[in-house]
TORKOL-4160 file (C-alpha; in steps of 0.2 Angstrom, whole numbers, padded with zeros to 4 digits, m for minus):
113
<pt num="1" X="0203" Y="0008" Z="0419"/>
<pt num="2" X="0208" Y="0012" Z="0401"/>
<pt num="3" X="0212" Y="0029" Z="0394"/>
<pt num="4" X="0211" Y="0032" Z="0376"/>
<pt num="5" X="0218" Y="0046" Z="0365"/>
<pt num="6" X="0214" Y="0047" Z="0347"/>
<pt num="7" X="0226" Y="0056" Z="0334"/>
<pt num="8" X="0228" Y="0057" Z="0315"/>
<pt num="9" X="0213" Y="0068" Z="0311"/>
<pt num="10" X="0214" Y="0083" Z="0299"/>
<pt num="11" X="0208" Y="0090" Z="0283"/>
<pt num="12" X="0209" Y="0080" Z="0267"/>
<pt num="13" X="0202" Y="0081" Z="0250"/>
<pt num="14" X="0188" Y="0070" Z="0244"/>
<pt num="15" X="0195" Y="0053" Z="0238"/>
<pt num="16" X="0210" Y="0055" Z="0249"/>
<pt num="17" X="0216" Y="0044" Z="0264"/>
<pt num="18" X="0219" Y="0046" Z="0282"/>
<pt num="19" X="0224" Y="0034" Z="0296"/>
<pt num="20" X="0218" Y="0037" Z="0314"/>
<pt num="21" X="0226" Y="0030" Z="0329"/>
<pt num="22" X="0220" Y="0026" Z="0346"/>
<pt num="23" X="0233" Y="0024" Z="0360"/>
<pt num="24" X="0227" Y="0016" Z="0375"/>
<pt num="25" X="0234" Y="0015" Z="0393"/>
<pt num="26" X="0229" Y="0002" Z="0406"/>
<pt num="27" X="0234" Y="m0015" Z="0409"/>
<pt num="28" X="0218" Y="m0023" Z="0403"/>
<pt num="29" X="0218" Y="m0016" Z="0385"/>
<pt num="30" X="0221" Y="m0032" Z="0376"/>
<pt num="31" X="0205" Y="m0039" Z="0384"/>
<pt num="32" X="0193" Y="m0027" Z="0377"/>
<pt num="33" X="0184" Y="m0026" Z="0361"/>
<pt num="34" X="0188" Y="m0010" Z="0353"/>
<pt num="35" X="0179" Y="0001" Z="0340"/>
<pt num="36" X="0177" Y="0017" Z="0331"/>
<pt num="37" X="0161" Y="0028" Z="0331"/>
<pt num="38" X="0159" Y="0045" Z="0323"/>
<pt num="39" X="0148" Y="0060" Z="0326"/>
<pt num="40" X="0144" Y="0073" Z="0312"/>
<pt num="41" X="0137" Y="0090" Z="0317"/>
<pt num="42" X="0119" Y="0089" Z="0321"/>
<pt num="43" X="0118" Y="0070" Z="0319"/>
<pt num="44" X="0118" Y="0055" Z="0331"/>
<pt num="45" X="0134" Y="0046" Z="0335"/>
<pt num="46" X="0136" Y="0032" Z="0322"/>
<pt num="47" X="0145" Y="0015" Z="0322"/>
<pt num="48" X="0160" Y="0014" Z="0311"/>
<pt num="49" X="0170" Y="m0002" Z="0315"/>
<pt num="50" X="0174" Y="m0014" Z="0329"/>
<pt num="51" X="0187" Y="m0027" Z="0332"/>
<pt num="52" X="0187" Y="m0041" Z="0345"/>
<pt num="53" X="0202" Y="m0042" Z="0357"/>
<pt num="54" X="0211" Y="m0054" Z="0345"/>
<pt num="55" X="0207" Y="m0045" Z="0329"/>
<pt num="56" X="0199" Y="m0061" Z="0322"/>
<pt num="57" X="0181" Y="m0054" Z="0322"/>
<pt num="58" X="0178" Y="m0037" Z="0314"/>
<pt num="59" X="0163" Y="m0027" Z="0310"/>
<pt num="60" X="0160" Y="m0012" Z="0299"/>
<pt num="61" X="0146" Y="0000" Z="0297"/>
<pt num="62" X="0137" Y="0000" Z="0280"/>
<pt num="63" X="0143" Y="0017" Z="0275"/>
<pt num="64" X="0161" Y="0013" Z="0277"/>
<pt num="65" X="0162" Y="m0005" Z="0271"/>
<pt num="66" X="0175" Y="m0008" Z="0258"/>
<pt num="67" X="0184" Y="0009" Z="0261"/>
<pt num="68" X="0189" Y="0008" Z="0280"/>
<pt num="69" X="0200" Y="m0005" Z="0288"/>
<pt num="70" X="0201" Y="m0007" Z="0307"/>
<pt num="71" X="0216" Y="m0015" Z="0315"/>
<pt num="72" X="0225" Y="m0016" Z="0332"/>
<pt num="73" X="0242" Y="m0019" Z="0338"/>
<pt num="74" X="0240" Y="m0026" Z="0356"/>
<pt num="75" X="0259" Y="m0025" Z="0359"/>
<pt num="76" X="0259" Y="m0006" Z="0356"/>
<pt num="77" X="0242" Y="m0004" Z="0364"/>
<pt num="78" X="0236" Y="0005" Z="0349"/>
<pt num="79" X="0221" Y="0003" Z="0337"/>
<pt num="80" X="0220" Y="0010" Z="0319"/>
<pt num="81" X="0207" Y="0015" Z="0307"/>
<pt num="82" X="0213" Y="0017" Z="0289"/>
<pt num="83" X="0201" Y="0027" Z="0279"/>
<pt num="84" X="0202" Y="0027" Z="0260"/>
<pt num="85" X="0191" Y="0035" Z="0247"/>
<pt num="86" X="0185" Y="0048" Z="0259"/>
<pt num="87" X="0169" Y="0057" Z="0255"/>
<pt num="88" X="0163" Y="0074" Z="0262"/>
<pt num="89" X="0150" Y="0064" Z="0272"/>
<pt num="90" X="0164" Y="0056" Z="0281"/>
<pt num="91" X="0167" Y="0072" Z="0290"/>
<pt num="92" X="0164" Y="0070" Z="0309"/>
<pt num="93" X="0173" Y="0069" Z="0325"/>
<pt num="94" X="0179" Y="0051" Z="0327"/>
<pt num="95" X="0179" Y="0043" Z="0344"/>
<pt num="96" X="0188" Y="0027" Z="0349"/>
<pt num="97" X="0180" Y="0016" Z="0362"/>
<pt num="98" X="0185" Y="0001" Z="0373"/>
<pt num="99" X="0169" Y="m0010" Z="0374"/>
<pt num="100" X="0159" Y="0006" Z="0374"/>
<pt num="101" X="0164" Y="0008" Z="0392"/>
<pt num="102" X="0178" Y="0019" Z="0389"/>
<pt num="103" X="0179" Y="0033" Z="0376"/>
<pt num="104" X="0192" Y="0045" Z="0370"/>
<pt num="105" X="0189" Y="0063" Z="0367"/>
<pt num="106" X="0189" Y="0062" Z="0348"/>
<pt num="107" X="0198" Y="0068" Z="0333"/>
<pt num="108" X="0191" Y="0079" Z="0319"/>
<pt num="109" X="0191" Y="0073" Z="0301"/>
<pt num="110" X="0186" Y="0085" Z="0288"/>
<pt num="111" X="0184" Y="0080" Z="0270"/>
<pt num="112" X="0183" Y="0094" Z="0258"/>
<pt num="113" X="0173" Y="0092" Z="0241"/>
């Protein structure tokens, strides 16, 4: 079992930055690929970024490439999402997931224009 808790969301102006964190509990955390998804009001859940357990393989959704950076610290059981150059269309609830088997409850990011 893996429990995930996101933090770091909030209100930011367009062009600003935020860093999200996902704290995990569970002894097998380091064995899971981890990722971020987001869901805006009235829209389907969208892939944002993913990292292999080692961090050596990383993927990004097209809409965030070049602006967002995913990273993880397995010793701290924490994954991060550094979000730069934020746009109003980045407004969503951001969820962290472990291999899409486990999900956090999400953290809200609101980008004001």
